[in-house]
LOBAMAR-570967 format. One line per field, with one value per residue (C-alpha): residue in three letters; x, y, z. Coordinates in nm, 2 decimals. Last residue first. Layout:
<nodes>
aa	ALA:...
x	X:...
y	Y:...
z	Z:...
</nodes>
This chain:
<nodes>
aa	ASP:VAL:ILE:ALA:PRO:ASN:PRO:VAL:ILE:THR:ALA:LYS:VAL:CYS:GLN:MET:THR:ARG:ALA:ALA:ASP:ILE:ALA:ALA:MET:ILE:GLY:GLU:GLU:SER:PHE:SER:PHE:ARG:GLN:GLN:MET:GLU:GLN:PHE:PRO:TYR:ARG:HIS:ARG:ALA:ARG:HIS:LEU:MET:LYS:ILE:GLY:LEU:ALA:ILE:ASP:ASP:ALA:THR:PHE:ALA:TRP:SER:GLY:ILE:VAL:THR:ILE:ALA:LYS:VAL:CYS:ILE:ARG:HIS:TRP:ASN:THR:ASP:ILE:SER:GLY:ALA:ASN:THR:PHE:GLN:GLY:MET:GLU:LEU:TYR:THR:GLY:GLY:ASP:ARG:LEU:MET:GLU:ILE:GLY:GLU:PRO:GLY:SER:SER:PRO:HIS:GLY:SER:CYS:GLU:ILE:VAL:VAL:ASP:ALA:GLY:PHE:GLY:GLY:VAL:ILE:GLU:ARG:VAL:ALA:ALA:ILE:ARG:LYS:GLU:SER:LEU:ASP:TYR:LYS:SER:ILE:ASP:LEU:THR:ALA:GLU:ALA:GLY:PHE:LYS:ARG:CYS:LEU:ALA:LEU:ARG:PRO:GLU:GLU:PRO:ALA:GLY:VAL:VAL:ILE:VAL:ARG:GLY:ALA:GLY:MET:GLU:ARG:ALA:ALA:VAL:ILE:ALA:LEU:ALA:GLY:ILE:PRO:GLY:SER:GLY:GLN:ILE:VAL:VAL:THR:ASP:GLY:VAL:GLN:PHE:CYS:GLY:MET:GLU:GLN:ALA:ARG:ARG:LEU:GLY:HIS:LEU:SER:SER:SER:LEU:PRO:GLU:ALA:LEU:THR:GLY:LEU:TRP:LEU:PRO:MET:ASP:ASP:PRO:LEU:ARG:TYR:VAL:LYS:THR:GLY:PRO:LEU:MET:GLU:LEU:ASP:LEU:TYR:GLU:ALA:GLU:ALA:TRP:GLY:GLY:TRP:LEU:HIS:PRO:PRO:GLN:ASP:PHE:GLY:LEU:TYR:ARG:GLY:TYR:TYR:VAL:PRO:SER:LEU:CYS:LYS:ASN:ALA:HIS:LYS:PRO:TYR:HIS:ILE:CYS:TYR:TYR:CYS:ARG:GLY:CYS:PRO:MET:PHE:PRO:PRO:ILE:MET:ILE:LYS:SER:GLY:VAL:LYS:LEU:PRO:SER:GLY:MET:TYR:ASP:GLU:ARG:LEU:GLU:ASP:GLY:ILE:GLU:VAL:ILE:VAL:GLY:ALA:VAL:GLU:HIS:GLY:LEU:THR:PHE:PRO:TRP:PRO:LEU:PRO:LYS:PRO:TRP:HIS:GLY:ALA:LEU:ILE:HIS:LEU:ASP:THR:GLY:CYS:VAL:GLY:CYS:ALA:GLY:VAL:GLN:MET:LEU:ALA:ALA:LYS:ARG:PRO:ILE:LYS:PRO:ARG:PRO:VAL:LEU:HIS:ILE:VAL:PRO:ARG:THR:GLY:PRO:GLY:ALA:PHE:THR:ALA:VAL:LYS:ILE:ARG:GLU:MET
x	0.18:-0.20:-0.26:-0.29:-0.44:-0.77:-1.03:-0.76:-0.90:-0.64:-0.62:-0.38:-0.18:-0.25:-0.42:-0.57:-0.90:-1.11:-0.88:-0.83:-1.21:-1.29:-1.03:-1.17:-1.52:-1.40:-1.22:-1.53:-1.76:-1.50:-1.24:-0.93:-0.74:-0.40:-0.22:-0.07:0.17:0.47:0.42:0.49:0.84:0.96:1.24:1.17:0.83:0.92:0.90:0.59:0.41:0.50:0.38:0.05:0.00:0.06:-0.21:-0.45:-0.38:-0.48:-0.83:-0.87:-0.83:-0.99:-1.08:-0.86:-0.92:-0.62:-0.73:-0.87:-1.20:-1.23:-1.60:-1.57:-1.25:-1.34:-1.69:-1.54:-1.50:-1.88:-1.90:-2.13:-2.15:-1.77:-1.73:-1.85:-1.90:-1.79:-1.50:-1.24:-0.91:-0.78:-0.72:-0.40:-0.29:-0.03:0.21:0.20:0.27:0.44:0.22:0.17:-0.11:-0.31:-0.27:-0.42:-0.74:-0.78:-0.69:-0.94:-1.22:-1.01:-1.02:-0.65:-0.51:-0.45:-0.15:0.06:0.29:0.57:0.60:0.67:0.86:1.20:1.19:1.00:1.06:0.98:0.68:0.55:0.59:0.43:0.12:0.08:0.11:-0.15:-0.39:-0.38:-0.34:-0.01:0.13:-0.15:-0.05:0.27:0.49:0.70:1.04:1.23:0.95:1.11:0.88:1.06:0.97:0.60:0.63:0.72:0.44:0.18:0.25:0.32:0.35:-0.02:-0.08:-0.04:0.17:0.42:0.72:0.86:1.16:1.29:0.98:1.06:0.77:0.89:0.92:0.57:0.40:0.57:0.50:0.14:0.13:0.18:-0.08:-0.33:-0.28:-0.30:-0.05:-0.25:-0.15:0.14:0.39:0.58:0.90:0.96:1.28:1.11:0.80:0.45:0.23:0.32:-0.04:0.07:0.25:-0.05:-0.28:-0.01:0.01:-0.36:-0.37:-0.06:-0.23:-0.54:-0.33:-0.17:-0.51:-0.59:-0.26:-0.24:-0.44:-0.17:0.08:-0.13:-0.17:0.20:0.36:0.57:0.31:0.27:-0.09:-0.36:-0.60:-0.97:-1.20:-1.58:-1.75:-1.95:-2.14:-2.36:-2.12:-1.81:-1.92:-1.72:-1.77:-1.57:-1.45:-1.41:-1.58:-1.50:-1.41:-1.75:-2.05:-2.23:-2.46:-2.60:-2.86:-2.96:-2.91:-2.57:-2.70:-2.68:-2.44:-2.12:-2.27:-1.93:-1.95:-1.96:-1.98:-2.27:-2.20:-1.83:-1.63:-1.34:-1.34:-1.18:-0.88:-1.12:-1.32:-1.53:-1.60:-1.59:-1.76:-2.04:-2.11:-1.97:-1.65:-1.84:-1.59:-1.46:-1.55:-1.40:-1.08:-1.04:-0.72:-0.57:-0.34:-0.38:-0.44:-0.71:-0.64:-0.59:-0.36:-0.22:-0.40:-0.39:-0.76:-0.72:-0.72:-0.91:-1.26:-1.45:-1.44:-1.54:-1.31:-1.28:-1.03:-0.89:-0.66:-0.71:-0.66:-0.91:-0.91:-1.29:-1.45:-1.81:-2.09:-2.45:-2.77:-2.86:-2.95:-2.74:-2.88:-2.63:-2.39:-2.22:-2.16:-2.36:-2.07:-2.05:-2.02:-1.75:-1.56:-1.58:-1.46:-1.16:-1.06:-1.04:-0.81:-0.89:-0.68:-0.66:-1.00:-1.07:-1.18:-1.47:-1.47:-1.71:-1.73:-1.86:-2.08:-1.96:-2.24:-2.25:-2.13:-2.43:-2.44:-2.34:-2.39:-2.16:-2.32:-2.12:-2.22:-2.45:-2.36:-2.47:-2.69:-2.76:-2.40:-2.28:-2.00:-1.99:-1.90:-1.92:-2.10:-1.97:-1.61
y	1.25:1.26:1.29:0.93:0.82:0.99:0.92:0.88:0.85:0.93:0.77:0.96:0.82:0.46:0.16:0.41:0.21:0.50:0.60:0.25:0.19:0.50:0.42:0.06:0.20:0.44:0.15:-0.08:0.19:0.28:0.56:0.35:0.39:0.55:0.53:0.87:0.98:0.82:1.07:1.36:1.23:1.57:1.80:1.78:1.94:2.21:2.51:2.37:2.29:2.63:2.81:2.61:2.68:3.05:3.07:2.87:3.09:3.39:3.26:3.20:2.87:2.58:2.60:2.74:2.77:2.93:2.91:3.21:3.14:2.98:2.91:2.57:2.48:2.59:2.45:2.10:2.11:2.11:1.81:1.52:1.41:1.36:1.08:1.29:1.65:1.79:2.03:1.87:1.86:2.21:2.32:2.52:2.52:2.79:2.79:3.03:2.74:2.47:2.25:1.87:1.93:2.12:1.83:1.58:1.79:1.85:1.51:1.31:1.36:1.24:1.48:1.40:1.73:1.91:2.14:2.19:2.49:2.58:2.23:2.14:2.29:2.15:1.82:1.75:1.37:1.35:1.58:1.35:1.03:1.20:1.31:0.96:0.80:1.04:0.96:0.59:0.28:0.38:0.16:0.25:0.61:0.56:0.86:1.01:1.19:1.45:1.47:1.55:1.42:1.09:1.08:1.14:0.85:0.60:0.74:0.68:0.35:0.17:0.30:0.33:0.58:0.93:1.18:1.37:1.58:1.88:2.08:2.42:2.53:2.79:2.83:2.55:2.32:2.40:2.38:2.05:1.89:2.01:1.82:1.49:1.58:1.69:1.36:1.14:1.13:1.31:1.54:1.75:1.88:2.19:2.32:2.68:2.79:3.06:3.18:3.07:3.26:3.62:3.68:3.69:3.36:3.18:3.30:3.19:2.85:2.80:2.90:2.69:2.38:2.44:2.53:2.19:2.02:2.24:2.21:1.83:1.75:1.95:1.67:1.41:1.67:1.68:2.03:2.13:2.37:2.54:2.52:2.77:2.86:2.90:3.10:3.08:3.37:3.45:3.11:3.12:3.36:3.18:2.84:2.54:2.19:1.89:1.59:1.22:1.23:1.20:1.57:1.72:1.80:2.08:1.93:2.24:2.12:1.91:1.53:1.51:1.68:2.04:1.96:2.03:2.36:2.53:2.55:2.93:3.07:3.29:3.39:3.38:3.22:3.16:3.54:3.54:3.75:3.97:4.05:4.36:4.29:3.91:3.88:4.11:3.96:4.06:3.87:3.54:3.33:3.02:2.65:2.32:2.46:2.45:2.32:2.40:2.27:2.48:2.28:2.50:2.85:3.04:3.33:3.40:3.69:3.55:3.43:3.27:3.44:3.44:3.33:3.56:3.35:3.03:2.74:2.37:2.10:2.26:2.02:1.86:1.89:1.80:1.78:1.83:1.49:1.40:1.39:1.44:1.25:1.39:1.75:1.78:1.86:2.03:1.90:1.64:1.33:1.09:0.85:0.94:1.31:1.23:1.03:1.30:1.55:1.33:1.38:1.13:1.29:1.38:1.30:1.40:1.55:1.70:2.05:2.22:2.59:2.88:3.26:3.27:2.96:2.60:2.36:2.07:1.71:1.49:1.28:0.91:0.78:0.59:0.47:0.50:0.28:0.41:0.46:0.82:0.92:0.85:0.88:0.99:0.90:1.10:0.95:1.21:1.20:1.37:1.30
z	-1.52:-1.51:-1.88:-1.99:-1.66:-1.73:-1.45:-1.18:-0.83:-0.56:-0.21:0.01:0.30:0.22:0.39:0.64:0.67:0.55:0.27:0.14:0.17:-0.03:-0.29:-0.33:-0.36:-0.63:-0.82:-0.80:-0.94:-1.20:-1.23:-1.15:-0.82:-0.75:-0.42:-0.33:-0.06:-0.24:-0.52:-0.28:-0.18:-0.07:-0.18:-0.56:-0.55:-0.30:-0.53:-0.71:-0.39:-0.24:-0.55:-0.56:-0.19:-0.23:-0.50:-0.28:0.02:-0.19:-0.23:0.14:0.33:0.50:0.87:1.15:1.52:1.70:1.99:1.82:1.66:1.32:1.37:1.21:1.40:1.75:1.69:1.67:2.05:2.09:2.32:2.39:2.02:2.00:1.75:1.46:1.58:1.24:1.16:1.38:1.19:1.18:1.54:1.59:1.96:2.04:2.33:2.63:2.86:2.66:2.46:2.48:2.73:2.48:2.23:2.47:2.53:2.16:2.03:2.23:1.97:1.68:1.39:1.31:1.19:1.52:1.50:1.82:1.84:2.08:2.20:2.56:2.86:2.77:2.58:2.26:2.26:2.64:2.60:2.33:2.54:2.84:2.64:2.49:2.84:2.99:2.70:2.79:2.58:2.41:2.13:1.88:1.92:1.71:1.79:1.51:1.52:1.32:1.07:0.74:0.47:0.48:0.85:0.76:0.51:0.79:1.00:0.73:0.54:0.76:1.12:1.16:1.32:1.46:1.64:1.43:1.54:1.36:1.47:1.37:1.18:0.91:0.67:0.44:0.74:0.87:0.53:0.44:0.77:0.74:0.41:0.60:0.86:0.60:0.41:0.72:1.01:1.27:1.56:1.44:1.70:1.61:1.77:1.67:1.48:1.27:1.45:1.50:1.75:1.64:1.52:1.16:1.20:1.36:1.08:0.82:0.99:0.95:0.59:0.50:0.65:0.44:0.13:0.14:0.11:-0.20:-0.37:-0.34:-0.65:-0.85:-0.77:-0.96:-1.23:-1.30:-1.26:-1.56:-1.71:-1.38:-1.25:-1.35:-1.08:-1.14:-0.91:-0.90:-0.73:-1.04:-1.03:-1.34:-1.52:-1.40:-1.53:-1.45:-1.59:-1.48:-1.69:-1.65:-1.31:-0.95:-0.96:-0.89:-1.10:-1.28:-1.54:-1.71:-1.63:-1.34:-1.38:-1.20:-0.88:-0.77:-0.49:-0.70:-0.80:-0.80:-0.42:-0.41:-0.05:0.06:0.42:0.37:0.66:0.42:0.40:0.75:0.64:0.44:0.76:0.66:0.29:0.27:0.61:0.53:0.18:-0.15:-0.23:-0.28:-0.09:-0.27:-0.25:-0.35:-0.50:-0.88:-1.04:-1.38:-1.65:-1.97:-2.29:-2.42:-2.30:-1.98:-1.92:-1.57:-1.39:-1.04:-1.04:-1.39:-1.73:-2.06:-1.99:-2.23:-2.54:-2.36:-2.30:-2.42:-2.33:-2.02:-1.84:-1.50:-1.12:-0.85:-0.47:-0.48:-0.53:-0.48:-0.73:-0.63:-0.54:-0.29:-0.18:0.14:0.48:0.71:0.97:0.74:0.94:0.72:0.67:0.30:0.39:0.65:0.40:0.13:0.39:0.48:0.11:-0.17:-0.43:-0.79:-1.10:-1.46:-1.50:-1.84:-1.77:-1.95:-1.94:-1.88:-1.93:-2.29:-2.28:-2.31:-2.42:-2.19:-2.28:-2.23:-1.91:-1.88:-1.53:-1.29:-0.97:-0.65:-0.35:-0.07:0.30:0.30:0.00:-0.37:-0.47:-0.82:-1.05:-1.38:-1.72:-2.00:-2.33:-2.64:-2.53
</nodes>
């Protein structure tokens, strides 16, 4: 692997182009990870659709739900964020961003450190042609440098965790973070009835987080029936509601309240990002219930409102965005503990690492042909 294939995009609406870049030299606090698999996230789709709220320095490489194996490591990079030893052959994941640990929010509001004023993005937006070639997960390998980007955090995966499963640690941690916030505030308790709006990857993993954290009942509202709602029931949703069968918001609200019974749900988690979800979800709640907004972090489709600010500002509705460093470690542990209790592998449809394969993955994710599209640059190590 003297030269490494890296997929880049020139801007919104463009097709991927695979470039060959030189293998970087690995300094003392750096590593090179051979990518086993990397998911296609809703964030990737928003960026490619031009919905990202801030200017981005195109071209760059997408892909942040990434897991791989260390193939080269510097002399001074010896352990991960949790103190586990790192070496050549260690399975690892790297989250898309991490708080710097030094700014006002990191110091004074550690539970909101994901609102860091100077987050580390691992240089994914530096571009494929800028040395030392920092890039994202849609590549054969990914370079990480803790000296250049000192906020970088690496997480070792259990040796018996397949890399395809490791790609789900980051999206699972987002759901875990939101429910932890609700739990700490006394707004989510063991036995609560939870309604999840959205049957995509985050919605499916929210079922896992809710059940593992003590939810009594879980109901999912989304579409389509195949493959998404059917898989949500396999994940443990007691009931699902196909929104494509209801033409009015009032009908969807009434249908959910009939399933839930009583005064309404204790907790509603919004994972869909649809502009109508917020007002609908609030009406699915009982009085005094908790609404957890996780899905709307851009104003795509809701230009006339600022509802998405609930999510990105992480204000108490409860607004929740992304995760903290400790959430990732807890997410990995939860995923490992629950790996035999849920059909995680059925979530994923694999695509080849080629320009055609990447476009097919993006199309499958955008059109909901699968629950989670996953690009596999190195299939020999993914299982």
